[in-house]
N, C-alpha and C positions, 0 to 999 in steps of 0.2 A: 679448570672445569668449564666447559662450554655449555651455557644454558640455552643457547639458540639452536644447538644441534638437534635435540628431540623435536623441536618445532619444525625444523627443516625436513627431518625424516618423515614426520607425519604428513606434511604438505606434499612431499614426494609420493607417498603412498596414495594420497587423495588424487593426485594428478594421474598416476598409473591406473587407478581404479576408474577414473572418468574418461581416460583415453581409450580404454578397452571398449570394444563393440558389445553392446548388450541389447537384448530385446525388451519389448514393453513388459514382458513377463518377469524379467530379471530386474526391472527398474526398482521395484520395492526393496529388494535385497541391497542394491547399490545405494539407495537413499539411506537405508538403515546403517550400512557400514560407514558411509560418509558422515552421518550424524554422530556415530560413536567416535570417529576420528576427530570431528570438530570439538566434541566435548573433551577429549584427551588433550588436544592442542590448546584449548582454552585454559586448562589447568596449568600447562607448561608456560603459557603466556603470562599468567598471573605471577608465576615465580620469577620470570625474567624481568628484573627491575634494573635501573641504572645503578652504578656505572657499568659500562660494557667494555670488554677488552677489545683489542684491535681485531682479533680472530672472530669475535662475536659480531663486530660491526661489518666485517667483510662477508660473513655468512648472512647477515641481515640484508645486505645489498643484493645478494643472490636470491634471497627469499622473496623480496618484493615483486619482481616480475613473475616468479613462479606462482605467487599468491594471486596476482591479477589474472593469470591464465586459468587457475583453478576456479576463481570467481566467475569468469566468463563461461566456463564449461558448466558450472552449476546453474547459472542463469539460463543457458540454453536447454539444460535438462528440465528445469521447472517450466520453461516456456513450452517445451514439447508436451509436458504433462498437462498444462493448462489447455493447450490446443486439443489434446485428446479428450479431455473432460468436456470441452465445448462440443466436440464432434459427437460424443456419446449422448449428451443432452439433446442435441439437435436430432439425432437418430431416434431417440426415445419419443420425442415430441412428434416426429414424423410418423412413427409407428402408431402412436395414439390417435393421431388425426386420420390415419388410414382405417383403423378398426372402428372408429366412431366419428364419422365426418360431421355429424350434426350435433356434436357435444356442446359447442359454445355458440351456436347460432341463435341469435335473439331477433325474432321477427315479431312485429305487432300487426302483421297482415290480417285484415278482416276484423280487427277488434275496434270497438268504440271506446275511446278513453274520455271519460267525463272529468274535466279539470275542476269543476265546481264541487264544493263540499257543503 
């Protein structure tokens, strides 16, 4: 019985899911699916304890580069999400400044400030 096979299959599904082109609208669904696959894979990884058979070791060697590729794709996905969030925040701030340009202006022009009490 190969305990590494389900981990390999789930990692393959994650890679296929992340390889597909998806828009920013579909990103939430992709993240949810990847999250559920990660949880499933975590359960199988808990079950996969030593000693490993030669077949499991060979599959594990194939799994390592696949896992690093999936990790890189996840990092780029979340980096894109972070960039988009920064852009939205910047746009929001720009819109607020446009509608009320004197919101945070602090001037003490023409005022007498008495420093003594």
